Backbone of each chain as nested JSON, in Angstrom:
{
  "chains": [
    {"id": "A", "residues": [
      {"number": 1, "name": "UNK", "atoms": {"N": [0.75, -1.335, -0.197], "CA": [0.281, -0.315, -0.143], "C": [1.176, 1.009, -0.102]}},
      {"number": 2, "name": "UNK", "atoms": {"N": [0.523, 2.09, -0.824], "CA": [1.169, 3.332, -0.857], "C": [0.49, 4.251, -0.073]}},
      {"number": 3, "name": "UNK", "atoms": {"N": [1.65, 5.072, 0.788], "CA": [0.61, 5.794, 1.919], "C": [1.7, 7.63, 1.485]}},
      {"number": 4, "name": "UNK", "atoms": {"N": [0.837, 8.357, 1.535], "CA": [0.669, 9.836, 1.644], "C": [2.162, 10.672, 2.417]}},
      {"number": 5, "name": "UNK", "atoms": {"N": [2.549, 9.871, 2.96], "CA": [3.666, 9.946, 3.264], "C": [5.127, 9.642, 2.121]}},
      {"number": 6, "name": "UNK", "atoms": {"N": [4.407, 8.679, 1.438], "CA": [5.466, 8.002, 0.643], "C": [5.328, 9.167, -0.747]}},
      {"number": 7, "name": "UNK", "atoms": {"N": [4.083, 9.303, -1.167], "CA": [3.993, 10.128, -1.792], "C": [4.474, 11.752, -1.73]}},
      {"number": 8, "name": "UNK", "atoms": {"N": [4.331, 11.858, -0.474], "CA": [4.787, 13.566, -0.114], "C": [6.682, 13.463, -0.479]}},
      {"number": 9, "name": "UNK", "atoms": {"N": [7.134, 11.986, 0.06], "CA": [8.417, 12.397, 0.242], "C": [9.363, 11.665, -1.298]}},
      {"number": 10, "name": "UNK", "atoms": {"N": [8.944, 11.221, -1.898], "CA": [9.121, 11.08, -3.508], "C": [8.778, 12.084, -3.949]}},
      {"number": 11, "name": "UNK", "atoms": {"N": [8.097, 12.802, -4.137], "CA": [7.623, 14.647, -4.539], "C": [8.708, 15.898, -4.446]}},
      {"number": 12, "name": "UNK", "atoms": {"N": [9.109, 15.139, -3.089], "CA": [9.723, 16.522, -2.506], "C": [11.59, 16.089, -3.016]}},
      {"number": 13, "name": "UNK", "atoms": {"N": [11.797, 15.049, -2.813], "CA": [13.072, 14.519, -3.111], "C": [13.145, 14.74, -4.579]}},
      {"number": 14, "name": "UNK", "atoms": {"N": [12.072, 14.326, -5.571], "CA": [12.525, 14.822, -7.026], "C": [12.39, 16.246, -7.6]}},
      {"number": 15, "name": "UNK", "atoms": {"N": [11.129, 16.866, -7.124], "CA": [10.811, 17.967, -7.541], "C": [10.683, 19.358, -6.722]}},
      {"number": 16, "name": "UNK", "atoms": {"N": [11.353, 19.12, -5.544], "CA": [11.869, 20.519, -4.941], "C": [10.668, 21.001, -4.778]}},
      {"number": 17, "name": "UNK", "atoms": {"N": [9.923, 20.92, -4.506], "CA": [8.654, 21.751, -4.169], "C": [9.072, 22.717, -3.043]}},
      {"number": 18, "name": "UNK", "atoms": {"N": [8.349, 23.946, -3.487], "CA": [8.198, 24.987, -2.005], "C": [6.556, 24.781, -1.622]}},
      {"number": 19, "name": "UNK", "atoms": {"N": [5.84, 24.144, -2.604], "CA": [4.218, 24.033, -1.849], "C": [4.092, 22.833, -2.197]}},
      {"number": 20, "name": "UNK", "atoms": {"N": [3.371, 21.913, -1.263], "CA": [3.136, 20.478, -1.896], "C": [2.206, 19.973, -0.656]}},
      {"number": 21, "name": "UNK", "atoms": {"N": [1.146, 19.966, -1.688], "CA": [-0.122, 19.367, -0.455], "C": [-0.784, 17.882, -1.104]}},
      {"number": 22, "name": "UNK", "atoms": {"N": [-0.457, 17.054, -0.381], "CA": [-0.765, 15.729, -0.894], "C": [-2.379, 14.874, -0.159]}},
      {"number": 23, "name": "UNK", "atoms": {"N": [-3.422, 14.783, -0.186], "CA": [-4.56, 13.756, 0.251], "C": [-4.473, 12.717, -0.569]}},
      {"number": 24, "name": "UNK", "atoms": {"N": [-4.998, 12.122, 0.343], "CA": [-5.769, 10.54, 0.137], "C": [-6.671, 10.752, 0.094]}},
      {"number": 25, "name": "UNK", "atoms": {"N": [-7.239, 10.203, -1.213], "CA": [-8.615, 10.711, -1.414], "C": [-9.503, 9.649, -1.62]}},
      {"number": 26, "name": "UNK", "atoms": {"N": [-8.749, 8.175, -1.268], "CA": [-9.043, 6.79, -1.201], "C": [-9.672, 6.015, 0.206]}},
      {"number": 27, "name": "UNK", "atoms": {"N": [-9.783, 6.715, 1.452], "CA": [-10.886, 6.702, 2.078], "C": [-9.87, 5.625, 3.256]}},
      {"number": 28, "name": "UNK", "atoms": {"N": [-8.349, 5.626, 2.954], "CA": [-7.533, 4.912, 3.376], "C": [-6.9, 3.147, 2.808]}},
      {"number": 29, "name": "UNK", "atoms": {"N": [-7.181, 3.248, 1.404], "CA": [-6.287, 1.985, 1.228], "C": [-5.601, 2.631, 0.271]}},
      {"number": 30, "name": "UNK", "atoms": {"N": [-4.961, 3.619, 0.038], "CA": [-3.977, 4.387, -0.373], "C": [-3.974, 4.02, -1.513]}},
      {"number": 31, "name": "UNK", "atoms": {"N": [-4.657, 4.213, -2.583], "CA": [-4.523, 3.85, -4.421], "C": [-5.324, 5.03, -4.874]}},
      {"number": 32, "name": "UNK", "atoms": {"N": [-5.612, 6.53, -3.998], "CA": [-6.192, 7.532, -4.616], "C": [-5.671, 8.472, -4.33]}},
      {"number": 33, "name": "UNK", "atoms": {"N": [-5.024, 9.489, -4.98], "CA": [-4.696, 10.876, -4.071], "C": [-4.599, 11.907, -4.759]}},
      {"number": 34, "name": "UNK", "atoms": {"N": [-4.799, 13.269, -4.223], "CA": [-4.877, 14.619, -5.094], "C": [-3.363, 15.203, -4.696]}},
      {"number": 35, "name": "UNK", "atoms": {"N": [-2.939, 15.792, -5.711], "CA": [-1.801, 16.527, -5.282], "C": [-1.587, 17.899, -6.063]}},
      {"number": 36, "name": "UNK", "atoms": {"N": [-1.344, 18.901, -4.85], "CA": [-0.692, 20.12, -5.598], "C": [0.815, 20.215, -5.796]}},
      {"number": 37, "name": "UNK", "atoms": {"N": [1.534, 20.797, -6.47], "CA": [2.605, 20.748, -6.16], "C": [3.447, 22.338, -6.981]}},
      {"number": 38, "name": "UNK", "atoms": {"N": [3.99, 23.317, -6.753], "CA": [4.65, 24.14, -6.818], "C": [5.773, 24.262, -6.484]}},
      {"number": 39, "name": "UNK", "atoms": {"N": [6.834, 24.146, -7.805], "CA": [8.187, 23.835, -8.332], "C": [9.196, 24.415, -8.988]}},
      {"number": 40, "name": "UNK", "atoms": {"N": [9.901, 25.223, -8.649], "CA": [10.839, 25.956, -9.625], "C": [10.995, 25.428, -10.856]}},
      {"number": 41, "name": "UNK", "atoms": {"N": [11.154, 24.049, -10.556], "CA": [11.12, 22.878, -12.144], "C": [10.214, 23.315, -12.898]}},
      {"number": 42, "name": "UNK", "atoms": {"N": [9.229, 23.528, -12.691], "CA": [8.37, 23.453, -13.888], "C": [8.203, 24.885, -14.714]}},
      {"number": 43, "name": "UNK", "atoms": {"N": [9.135, 25.969, -14.478], "CA": [9.384, 26.896, -14.805], "C": [9.647, 26.594, -16.735]}},
      {"number": 44, "name": "UNK", "atoms": {"N": [9.047, 27.425, -17.373], "CA": [8.749, 27.334, -19.098], "C": [8.275, 25.484, -19.053]}},
      {"number": 45, "name": "UNK", "atoms": {"N": [7.792, 24.972, -18.415], "CA": [7.484, 23.59, -18.853], "C": [5.659, 23.938, -19.474]}},
      {"number": 46, "name": "UNK", "atoms": {"N": [5.052, 23.0, -19.858], "CA": [3.643, 22.852, -20.382], "C": [3.284, 22.337, -19.564]}},
      {"number": 47, "name": "UNK", "atoms": {"N": [1.97, 22.309, -19.263], "CA": [1.296, 21.812, -18.372], "C": [1.296, 20.434, -18.878]}},
      {"number": 48, "name": "UNK", "atoms": {"N": [1.369, 20.131, -19.367], "CA": [1.569, 18.213, -20.354], "C": [2.828, 18.109, -19.316]}},
      {"number": 49, "name": "UNK", "atoms": {"N": [3.597, 18.491, -19.843], "CA": [5.702, 18.033, -19.253], "C": [5.278, 18.225, -18.192]}},
      {"number": 50, "name": "UNK", "atoms": {"N": [4.443, 19.499, -17.335], "CA": [4.638, 19.367, -15.814], "C": [4.317, 17.834, -15.352]}},
      {"number": 51, "name": "UNK", "atoms": {"N": [2.925, 17.547, -15.805], "CA": [2.265, 16.506, -15.181], "C": [3.411, 15.33, -15.683]}},
      {"number": 52, "name": "UNK", "atoms": {"N": [3.918, 15.313, -16.866], "CA": [4.875, 14.123, -16.629], "C": [5.968, 14.114, -16.217]}},
      {"number": 53, "name": "UNK", "atoms": {"N": [6.096, 14.94, -15.233], "CA": [7.55, 14.957, -14.642], "C": [6.989, 14.707, -13.156]}},
      {"number": 54, "name": "UNK", "atoms": {"N": [5.759, 14.85, -12.589], "CA": [5.237, 14.363, -11.193], "C": [4.462, 13.005, -11.681]}},
      {"number": 55, "name": "UNK", "atoms": {"N": [4.496, 12.515, -12.752], "CA": [4.276, 11.113, -13.135], "C": [4.933, 10.218, -13.091]}},
      {"number": 56, "name": "UNK", "atoms": {"N": [6.6, 10.702, -13.576], "CA": [7.762, 10.366, -13.454], "C": [8.444, 10.285, -11.974]}},
      {"number": 57, "name": "UNK", "atoms": {"N": [8.093, 11.184, -11.396], "CA": [8.585, 11.28, -9.897], "C": [8.093, 10.26, -9.169]}},
      {"number": 58, "name": "UNK", "atoms": {"N": [6.505, 9.911, -9.488], "CA": [5.858, 8.923, -8.598], "C": [6.007, 7.6, -9.526]}},
      {"number": 59, "name": "UNK", "atoms": {"N": [7.081, 7.138, -10.286], "CA": [6.92, 6.06, -11.154], "C": [6.547, 4.458, -9.965]}},
      {"number": 60, "name": "UNK", "atoms": {"N": [7.565, 4.565, -9.2], "CA": [6.757, 3.579, -8.88], "C": [5.918, 3.245, -7.838]}},
      {"number": 61, "name": "UNK", "atoms": {"N": [5.343, 4.562, -7.484], "CA": [4.088, 4.24, -6.307], "C": [2.924, 4.112, -7.669]}},
      {"number": 62, "name": "UNK", "atoms": {"N": [3.282, 4.362, -8.573], "CA": [1.932, 4.259, -9.73], "C": [1.589, 2.527, -9.825]}},
      {"number": 63, "name": "UNK", "atoms": {"N": [2.722, 2.349, -9.562], "CA": [2.234, 0.869, -9.906], "C": [1.273, 0.29, -9.163]}},
      {"number": 64, "name": "UNK", "atoms": {"N": [1.262, 1.171, -7.908], "CA": [0.031, 0.53, -7.068], "C": [-1.053, 1.648, -7.168]}},
      {"number": 65, "name": "UNK", "atoms": {"N": [-0.568, 2.877, -6.951], "CA": [-1.997, 3.845, -7.431], "C": [-2.716, 3.639, -7.843]}},
      {"number": 66, "name": "UNK", "atoms": {"N": [-3.899, 3.882, -8.029], "CA": [-4.885, 3.617, -8.885], "C": [-5.617, 4.929, -9.839]}},
      {"number": 67, "name": "UNK", "atoms": {"N": [-5.86, 6.37, -9.208], "CA": [-6.248, 7.472, -9.354], "C": [-4.972, 8.471, -8.892]}},
      {"number": 68, "name": "UNK", "atoms": {"N": [-4.579, 9.021, -9.853], "CA": [-3.499, 10.316, -9.355], "C": [-4.214, 11.424, -9.555]}},
      {"number": 69, "name": "UNK", "atoms": {"N": [-4.593, 12.714, -9.132], "CA": [-4.918, 13.665, -9.902], "C": [-4.246, 15.091, -9.361]}},
      {"number": 70, "name": "UNK", "atoms": {"N": [-3.954, 15.537, -10.163], "CA": [-2.649, 16.829, -9.87], "C": [-3.836, 18.079, -10.327]}},
      {"number": 71, "name": "UNK", "atoms": {"N": [-4.155, 18.738, -9.163], "CA": [-4.731, 19.219, -9.024], "C": [-3.702, 20.643, -9.286]}},
      {"number": 72, "name": "UNK", "atoms": {"N": [-2.495, 20.858, -9.044], "CA": [-2.078, 21.909, -9.46], "C": [-0.392, 21.52, -9.902]}},
      {"number": 73, "name": "UNK", "atoms": {"N": [-0.142, 21.833, -10.969], "CA": [1.505, 22.328, -11.141], "C": [1.83, 23.186, -11.622]}},
      {"number": 74, "name": "UNK", "atoms": {"N": [2.158, 23.822, -10.649], "CA": [2.71, 25.566, -10.808], "C": [3.928, 25.628, -10.717]}},
      {"number": 75, "name": "UNK", "atoms": {"N": [4.348, 27.078, -11.204], "CA": [5.515, 27.574, -10.971], "C": [5.435, 28.769, -9.547]}},
      {"number": 76, "name": "UNK", "atoms": {"N": [6.407, 29.204, -8.822], "CA": [6.256, 29.806, -7.809], "C": [5.726, 30.927, -8.178]}},
      {"number": 77, "name": "UNK", "atoms": {"N": [5.924, 31.84, -9.131], "CA": [4.978, 33.04, -9.403], "C": [3.718, 32.67, -10.317]}},
      {"number": 78, "name": "UNK", "atoms": {"N": [3.52, 31.605, -10.581], "CA": [1.993, 31.318, -11.039], "C": [1.29, 31.136, -9.395]}},
      {"number": 79, "name": "UNK", "atoms": {"N": [2.071, 30.804, -8.659], "CA": [1.007, 30.288, -7.282], "C": [0.704, 31.159, -6.701]}},
      {"number": 80, "name": "UNK", "atoms": {"N": [1.47, 32.205, -6.55], "CA": [1.083, 33.463, -5.712], "C": [-0.426, 33.894, -5.843]}},
      {"number": 81, "name": "UNK", "atoms": {"N": [-0.436, 34.801, -7.282], "CA": [-1.738, 35.373, -7.531], "C": [-2.885, 34.506, -7.312]}},
      {"number": 82, "name": "UNK", "atoms": {"N": [-2.891, 32.812, -7.869], "CA": [-4.133, 32.309, -7.703], "C": [-4.095, 31.904, -5.747]}},
      {"number": 83, "name": "UNK", "atoms": {"N": [-3.48, 32.302, -5.314], "CA": [-3.617, 32.045, -3.848], "C": [-4.17, 33.316, -3.076]}},
      {"number": 84, "name": "UNK", "atoms": {"N": [-4.181, 34.367, -3.845], "CA": [-4.572, 35.635, -3.434], "C": [-5.69, 35.552, -3.686]}},
      {"number": 85, "name": "UNK", "atoms": {"N": [-6.673, 34.929, -4.707], "CA": [-7.581, 34.884, -5.579], "C": [-8.56, 34.34, -4.677]}},
      {"number": 86, "name": "UNK", "atoms": {"N": [-7.687, 33.191, -4.475], "CA": [-8.298, 32.093, -3.428], "C": [-9.233, 32.905, -2.513]}},
      {"number": 87, "name": "UNK", "atoms": {"N": [-8.133, 33.345, -1.434], "CA": [-8.431, 34.26, -0.656], "C": [-10.052, 35.426, -0.465]}},
      {"number": 88, "name": "UNK", "atoms": {"N": [-9.902, 35.821, -1.878], "CA": [-10.663, 36.666, -2.255], "C": [-12.097, 36.224, -2.54]}},
      {"number": 89, "name": "UNK", "atoms": {"N": [-12.046, 34.754, -2.666], "CA": [-12.869, 33.938, -3.467], "C": [-14.235, 33.443, -2.403]}},
      {"number": 90, "name": "UNK", "atoms": {"N": [-12.975, 33.456, -1.293], "CA": [-13.47, 32.855, 0.065], "C": [-14.188, 34.373, 0.688]}},
      {"number": 91, "name": "UNK", "atoms": {"N": [-13.402, 35.511, 0.766], "CA": [-14.285, 36.457, 1.313], "C": [-15.426, 37.156, 1.197]}},
      {"number": 92, "name": "UNK", "atoms": {"N": [-15.518, 36.704, -0.728], "CA": [-16.686, 37.235, -1.414], "C": [-17.95, 36.676, -0.632]}}
    ]},
    {"id": "B", "residues": [
      {"number": 1, "name": "UNK", "atoms": {"N": [-10.228, 5.328, -22.818], "CA": [-10.574, 5.741, -21.765], "C": [-11.336, 4.46, -20.934]}},
      {"number": 2, "name": "UNK", "atoms": {"N": [-11.545, 4.366, -19.662], "CA": [-12.353, 3.259, -19.075], "C": [-14.014, 3.711, -19.47]}},
      {"number": 3, "name": "UNK", "atoms": {"N": [-15.061, 2.512, -20.211], "CA": [-16.092, 2.248, -20.492], "C": [-16.086, 2.761, -22.163]}},
      {"number": 4, "name": "UNK", "atoms": {"N": [-17.413, 3.026, -22.022], "CA": [-17.696, 3.752, -23.59], "C": [-18.624, 5.034, -23.416]}},
      {"number": 5, "name": "UNK", "atoms": {"N": [-18.905, 5.782, -24.338], "CA": [-19.258, 7.001, -24.298], "C": [-20.332, 7.454, -23.676]}},
      {"number": 6, "name": "UNK", "atoms": {"N": [-21.282, 6.063, -23.916], "CA": [-22.505, 5.928, -23.14], "C": [-22.696, 5.859, -21.535]}},
      {"number": 7, "name": "UNK", "atoms": {"N": [-21.418, 4.584, -21.53], "CA": [-21.482, 4.342, -19.967], "C": [-19.874, 4.688, -19.856]}},
      {"number": 8, "name": "UNK", "atoms": {"N": [-19.507, 5.151, -19.422], "CA": [-18.295, 5.542, -18.811], "C": [-18.075, 4.986, -17.683]}},
      {"number": 9, "name": "UNK", "atoms": {"N": [-16.917, 3.949, -16.955], "CA": [-16.461, 3.082, -15.911], "C": [-16.123, 3.296, -15.276]}},
      {"number": 10, "name": "UNK", "atoms": {"N": [-15.507, 5.047, -15.387], "CA": [-14.748, 5.788, -14.202], "C": [-14.699, 7.264, -13.831]}},
      {"number": 11, "name": "UNK", "atoms": {"N": [-15.213, 8.005, -13.096], "CA": [-15.574, 9.359, -12.826], "C": [-14.719, 10.195, -13.916]}},
      {"number": 12, "name": "UNK", "atoms": {"N": [-13.241, 10.12, -14.018], "CA": [-12.147, 10.497, -14.942], "C": [-12.535, 10.496, -15.948]}},
      {"number": 13, "name": "UNK", "atoms": {"N": [-13.011, 9.551, -16.426], "CA": [-13.419, 8.924, -17.726], "C": [-14.426, 9.72, -18.155]}},
      {"number": 14, "name": "UNK", "atoms": {"N": [-15.636, 9.587, -17.469], "CA": [-16.425, 10.388, -17.297], "C": [-16.697, 12.085, -17.67]}},
      {"number": 15, "name": "UNK", "atoms": {"N": [-15.93, 12.759, -16.76], "CA": [-15.641, 13.927, -16.509], "C": [-14.881, 14.331, -18.445]}},
      {"number": 16, "name": "UNK", "atoms": {"N": [-14.158, 13.782, -19.095], "CA": [-13.636, 14.043, -20.364], "C": [-14.779, 13.831, -21.442]}},
      {"number": 17, "name": "UNK", "atoms": {"N": [-15.485, 12.56, -21.246], "CA": [-16.759, 12.286, -22.196], "C": [-17.712, 13.737, -22.18]}},
      {"number": 18, "name": "UNK", "atoms": {"N": [-17.88, 14.36, -21.087], "CA": [-18.777, 15.076, -20.784], "C": [-18.225, 16.325, -21.574]}},
      {"number": 19, "name": "UNK", "atoms": {"N": [-16.579, 16.751, -21.5], "CA": [-16.308, 17.832, -21.702], "C": [-16.429, 17.975, -23.574]}},
      {"number": 20, "name": "UNK", "atoms": {"N": [-15.97, 16.735, -24.228], "CA": [-16.004, 16.847, -25.245], "C": [-17.308, 16.481, -25.817]}},
      {"number": 21, "name": "UNK", "atoms": {"N": [-18.485, 15.621, -25.44], "CA": [-19.37, 16.307, -25.866], "C": [-20.589, 17.521, -25.42]}},
      {"number": 22, "name": "UNK", "atoms": {"N": [-19.993, 18.326, -24.419], "CA": [-20.161, 19.484, -24.165], "C": [-19.453, 20.472, -25.81]}},
      {"number": 23, "name": "UNK", "atoms": {"N": [-18.404, 20.471, -26.01], "CA": [-17.854, 20.922, -27.21], "C": [-18.401, 20.432, -28.139]}},
      {"number": 24, "name": "UNK", "atoms": {"N": [-19.245, 19.352, -28.353], "CA": [-20.254, 19.067, -29.915], "C": [-19.117, 18.708, -31.101]}},
      {"number": 25, "name": "UNK", "atoms": {"N": [-17.969, 18.212, -30.873], "CA": [-17.131, 17.527, -31.635], "C": [-17.016, 16.394, -31.999]}},
      {"number": 26, "name": "UNK", "atoms": {"N": [-16.502, 15.65, -33.171], "CA": [-17.116, 13.985, -33.156], "C": [-15.796, 13.868, -32.323]}},
      {"number": 27, "name": "UNK", "atoms": {"N": [-15.52, 12.795, -31.704], "CA": [-14.202, 12.084, -30.97], "C": [-14.88, 10.4, -30.736]}},
      {"number": 28, "name": "UNK", "atoms": {"N": [-14.054, 9.574, -30.902], "CA": [-14.217, 8.153, -30.924], "C": [-13.345, 7.741, -29.589]}},
      {"number": 29, "name": "UNK", "atoms": {"N": [-13.966, 6.788, -28.696], "CA": [-13.865, 6.447, -27.84], "C": [-12.714, 5.154, -27.991]}},
      {"number": 30, "name": "UNK", "atoms": {"N": [-11.843, 4.517, -27.072], "CA": [-11.538, 3.052, -27.404], "C": [-11.894, 2.487, -25.331]}},
      {"number": 31, "name": "UNK", "atoms": {"N": [-12.239, 1.599, -25.492], "CA": [-12.697, 0.681, -24.141], "C": [-11.298, 0.087, -23.801]}},
      {"number": 32, "name": "UNK", "atoms": {"N": [-10.799, 0.436, -22.482], "CA": [-9.538, -0.159, -22.522], "C": [-9.636, -1.594, -21.673]}},
      {"number": 33, "name": "UNK", "atoms": {"N": [-11.026, -1.486, -20.944], "CA": [-11.612, -2.377, -20.002], "C": [-11.457, -4.101, -20.484]}},
      {"number": 34, "name": "UNK", "atoms": {"N": [-11.731, -3.437, -22.121], "CA": [-12.167, -4.834, -23.435], "C": [-10.859, -5.512, -23.374]}},
      {"number": 35, "name": "UNK", "atoms": {"N": [-9.967, -4.642, -23.558], "CA": [-8.232, -5.313, -23.957], "C": [-7.08, -4.757, -23.303]}},
      {"number": 36, "name": "UNK", "atoms": {"N": [-6.913, -6.0, -22.498], "CA": [-5.961, -5.723, -21.654], "C": [-4.514, -5.606, -22.231]}},
      {"number": 37, "name": "UNK", "atoms": {"N": [-4.069, -5.349, -23.406], "CA": [-3.626, -5.404, -24.488], "C": [-3.357, -4.34, -24.995]}},
      {"number": 38, "name": "UNK", "atoms": {"N": [-4.064, -3.101, -25.68], "CA": [-4.117, -1.968, -25.638], "C": [-4.195, -1.092, -24.469]}},
      {"number": 39, "name": "UNK", "atoms": {"N": [-4.59, -1.728, -23.072], "CA": [-4.718, -0.555, -22.485], "C": [-3.164, -0.539, -21.666]}},
      {"number": 40, "name": "UNK", "atoms": {"N": [-2.54, -1.374, -21.542], "CA": [-1.073, -1.822, -21.776], "C": [-0.075, -1.104, -22.524]}},
      {"number": 41, "name": "UNK", "atoms": {"N": [-0.38, -1.298, -23.285], "CA": [0.028, -0.19, -24.61], "C": [-0.216, 0.903, -24.913]}},
      {"number": 42, "name": "UNK", "atoms": {"N": [-1.154, 1.312, -24.82], "CA": [-1.318, 2.628, -24.639], "C": [-0.601, 3.509, -23.501]}},
      {"number": 43, "name": "UNK", "atoms": {"N": [-0.194, 2.704, -22.528], "CA": [0.614, 3.287, -21.542], "C": [1.64, 3.979, -21.609]}},
      {"number": 44, "name": "UNK", "atoms": {"N": [2.516, 2.342, -22.258], "CA": [3.787, 2.89, -23.014], "C": [3.623, 4.031, -24.068]}},
      {"number": 45, "name": "UNK", "atoms": {"N": [2.818, 3.497, -25.026], "CA": [2.486, 4.781, -26.211], "C": [2.888, 6.113, -25.854]}},
      {"number": 46, "name": "UNK", "atoms": {"N": [1.853, 6.094, -24.803], "CA": [1.632, 8.171, -24.471], "C": [3.081, 8.399, -23.619]}},
      {"number": 47, "name": "UNK", "atoms": {"N": [3.384, 7.176, -22.758], "CA": [4.592, 7.497, -21.806], "C": [3.383, 8.269, -20.67]}},
      {"number": 48, "name": "UNK", "atoms": {"N": [2.039, 7.46, -20.409], "CA": [0.851, 7.941, -19.571], "C": [0.42, 7.048, -18.655]}},
      {"number": 49, "name": "UNK", "atoms": {"N": [0.988, 7.048, -17.193], "CA": [0.509, 5.994, -16.501], "C": [-1.322, 5.545, -16.224]}},
      {"number": 50, "name": "UNK", "atoms": {"N": [-2.123, 6.18, -16.481], "CA": [-3.431, 6.603, -16.35], "C": [-4.009, 6.778, -17.282]}},
      {"number": 51, "name": "UNK", "atoms": {"N": [-5.269, 6.27, -17.111], "CA": [-7.147, 6.289, -18.196], "C": [-7.884, 7.574, -17.553]}},
      {"number": 52, "name": "UNK", "atoms": {"N": [-8.302, 8.583, -18.421], "CA": [-8.765, 8.114, -19.475], "C": [-7.438, 9.02, -20.236]}},
      {"number": 53, "name": "UNK", "atoms": {"N": [-6.831, 8.878, -21.849], "CA": [-5.64, 9.706, -22.224], "C": [-6.65, 9.949, -23.681]}},
      {"number": 54, "name": "UNK", "atoms": {"N": [-6.687, 11.323, -23.974], "CA": [-7.331, 12.376, -24.284], "C": [-6.125, 12.683, -25.783]}},
      {"number": 55, "name": "UNK", "atoms": {"N": [-6.083, 12.42, -27.017], "CA": [-6.059, 12.543, -28.482], "C": [-6.607, 13.554, -29.524]}},
      {"number": 56, "name": "UNK", "atoms": {"N": [-5.619, 14.387, -29.872], "CA": [-6.569, 15.381, -30.593], "C": [-5.179, 15.374, -31.717]}},
      {"number": 57, "name": "UNK", "atoms": {"N": [-6.138, 15.113, -32.965], "CA": [-5.746, 15.147, -34.597], "C": [-4.427, 14.343, -34.244]}},
      {"number": 58, "name": "UNK", "atoms": {"N": [-4.705, 13.293, -33.526], "CA": [-3.355, 12.322, -33.318], "C": [-2.175, 12.426, -32.525]}},
      {"number": 59, "name": "UNK", "atoms": {"N": [-2.418, 13.841, -31.678], "CA": [-1.087, 14.266, -30.88], "C": [-2.081, 14.038, -29.384]}},
      {"number": 60, "name": "UNK", "atoms": {"N": [-1.025, 13.349, -28.585], "CA": [-1.609, 13.108, -27.195], "C": [-1.405, 14.406, -26.584]}},
      {"number": 61, "name": "UNK", "atoms": {"N": [-2.858, 14.904, -25.664], "CA": [-3.201, 16.331, -25.272], "C": [-3.08, 15.922, -24.172]}},
      {"number": 62, "name": "UNK", "atoms": {"N": [-3.698, 14.977, -22.892], "CA": [-3.5, 14.861, -21.423], "C": [-4.178, 14.184, -21.261]}},
      {"number": 63, "name": "UNK", "atoms": {"N": [-4.517, 13.553, -19.32], "CA": [-5.526, 13.393, -19.134], "C": [-6.595, 14.068, -18.459]}},
      {"number": 64, "name": "UNK", "atoms": {"N": [-7.357, 13.482, -18.035], "CA": [-8.307, 14.35, -16.871], "C": [-8.414, 15.71, -16.483]}},
      {"number": 65, "name": "UNK", "atoms": {"N": [-7.009, 15.861, -16.062], "CA": [-6.685, 16.863, -15.003], "C": [-6.613, 18.245, -15.839]}},
      {"number": 66, "name": "UNK", "atoms": {"N": [-5.765, 17.492, -16.974], "CA": [-4.811, 18.629, -18.315], "C": [-6.573, 19.158, -19.084]}},
      {"number": 67, "name": "UNK", "atoms": {"N": [-7.273, 17.941, -19.328], "CA": [-8.283, 18.408, -20.376], "C": [-9.106, 19.306, -19.33]}},
      {"number": 68, "name": "UNK", "atoms": {"N": [-9.971, 19.309, -18.165], "CA": [-10.298, 20.191, -17.666], "C": [-9.318, 21.501, -17.255]}},
      {"number": 69, "name": "UNK", "atoms": {"N": [-8.711, 21.242, -16.998], "CA": [-8.091, 22.575, -16.7], "C": [-8.183, 23.467, -18.147]}},
      {"number": 70, "name": "UNK", "atoms": {"N": [-8.026, 23.075, -19.226], "CA": [-8.244, 23.573, -20.881], "C": [-9.132, 23.966, -21.138]}},
      {"number": 71, "name": "UNK", "atoms": {"N": [-10.07, 23.51, -20.602], "CA": [-11.647, 23.688, -21.049], "C": [-12.022, 24.797, -20.275]}},
      {"number": 72, "name": "UNK", "atoms": {"N": [-11.321, 24.566, -19.013], "CA": [-12.263, 26.007, -18.24], "C": [-10.978, 27.467, -18.929]}},
      {"number": 73, "name": "UNK", "atoms": {"N": [-10.152, 26.862, -19.286], "CA": [-9.082, 28.526, -19.565], "C": [-10.059, 28.832, -21.145]}},
      {"number": 74, "name": "UNK", "atoms": {"N": [-9.933, 27.709, -21.971], "CA": [-10.252, 27.813, -23.118], "C": [-9.642, 27.611, -24.302]}},
      {"number": 75, "name": "UNK", "atoms": {"N": [-8.607, 27.412, -23.944], "CA": [-7.569, 26.414, -24.639], "C": [-7.701, 25.196, -25.46]}},
      {"number": 76, "name": "UNK", "atoms": {"N": [-8.865, 24.544, -24.979], "CA": [-9.035, 23.219, -25.75], "C": [-9.896, 23.336, -26.65]}},
      {"number": 77, "name": "UNK", "atoms": {"N": [-10.837, 24.508, -26.692], "CA": [-11.814, 24.793, -27.53], "C": [-10.821, 25.31, -29.063]}},
      {"number": 78, "name": "UNK", "atoms": {"N": [-10.039, 25.911, -28.731], "CA": [-8.775, 26.598, -29.709], "C": [-7.997, 25.53, -30.197]}},
      {"number": 79, "name": "UNK", "atoms": {"N": [-7.675, 24.56, -29.206], "CA": [-6.959, 22.536, -29.957], "C": [-7.496, 22.412, -31.167]}},
      {"number": 80, "name": "UNK", "atoms": {"N": [-8.654, 22.34, -30.11], "CA": [-9.576, 21.387, -31.292], "C": [-10.327, 21.868, -32.32]}},
      {"number": 81, "name": "UNK", "atoms": {"N": [-10.662, 23.501, -32.503], "CA": [-10.895, 24.267, -33.669], "C": [-9.701, 23.818, -34.762]}},
      {"number": 82, "name": "UNK", "atoms": {"N": [-8.561, 24.344, -34.332], "CA": [-7.422, 24.321, -34.846], "C": [-7.075, 22.224, -35.489]}},
      {"number": 83, "name": "UNK", "atoms": {"N": [-7.377, 21.76, -34.711], "CA": [-7.703, 20.625, -35.551], "C": [-8.641, 20.166, -36.132]}},
      {"number": 84, "name": "UNK", "atoms": {"N": [-9.614, 20.556, -35.974], "CA": [-10.638, 20.198, -37.007], "C": [-10.352, 21.068, -38.659]}},
      {"number": 85, "name": "UNK", "atoms": {"N": [-9.741, 21.848, -38.615], "CA": [-9.583, 22.53, -39.538], "C": [-8.355, 22.425, -40.463]}},
      {"number": 86, "name": "UNK", "atoms": {"N": [-7.727, 21.31, -39.569], "CA": [-6.414, 20.791, -40.542], "C": [-6.615, 19.229, -41.258]}}
    ]}
  ]
}
């Protein structure tokens, strides 16, 4: 079984994210995860390439993971504005 | 994808089908649950570990998350239109 911690560790060591959020949405069986990754390494890369990087970082885990939803794969510059708008949306 | 256009067998596949139906564009589906060889082969061919996998004009576009994000930003509509014109 793949744990949230394993997913976090692999993503952290390979993508060096400045923001990382991993949620186990499998209800405890460790086969579905939702991730948000913000990393300098995404700079200059299209979304498809960024997702490929996340998939590659989790190559071992993917053998056991049934579903991986990449909610965010952003650069630090992109991440900040959307964080602000998210707070505004909540306030509104 | 998993299932067919009328009976998707997974939420992610369903999302992509609904988006394509919403765009009102012609599309074909391959149910990978019916053929294990196609299922494994496609993962390798696309270098993509999960399904659904969307191809537009013969080119791999992405999985469910990418398709949804591109749909919301309007990029998907552009890519589809370009593919239909060529």
